[in-house]
C-alpha positions, -999 to +999 in steps of 0.1 A: +301+218+697+291+239+726+290+235+764+254+229+772+253+248+806+277+277+803+277+311+785+303+315+758+317+351+757+351+339+745+340+316+716+363+317+686+353+301+652+374+293+622+362+298+595+339+326+608+304+313+617+272+324+632+263+316+668+226+314+677+205+294+702+236+275+717+246+264+682+275+273+659+263+275+623+288+274+594+277+281+559+299+258+537+301+268+501+294+243+473+324+224+461+333+233+425+327+205+400+358+183+396+371+193+431+349+169+451+378+146+461+398+174+476+373+180+503+365+212+520+387+216+550+381+218+587+357+236+610+371+247+644+354+262+675+374+271+705+365+284+739+380+285+774+357+277+804+348+307+824+357+290+856+378+259+863+357+230+876+366+196+889+342+181+864+339+196+829+304+206+817+288+184+790+293+195+754+275+184+722+283+183+685+261+176+655+268+178+618+241+180+592+243+186+555+215+192+530+219+185+493+254+172+496+274+143+510+295+143+541+325+119+544+354+117+567+337+137+594+354+133+627+358+152+660+390+160+679+392+174+714+424+193+723+432+199+759+430+180+791+397+194+804+375+172+782+373+136+772+349+118+750+327+093+769+300+088+742+304+093+705+275+084+682+278+086+644+247+083+624+241+086+586+206+091+571+197+097+535+166+095+514+141+113+494+109+123+512+078+132+492+047+145+510+014+144+491 
């Protein structure tokens, strides 16, 4: 989740992640067999706006997963500077074969 119109010199990520092209990319390890029900944990990205504005800048979040299932994915905003005005959850699956 990143502000779309502001630089992020103070971005903190837990667990550590890679930031590139206005995206935070976490490499999530495979869940060991038999531990699938325990889940993986949480991903957290924090930042402070560089300047206080009367209207917060837009931010976007997107989760994708290849070769595994995602369940229980949710988003939480902490702090009074942001509120969620539009939340879209979409699930897509399938096997694509190109000949």
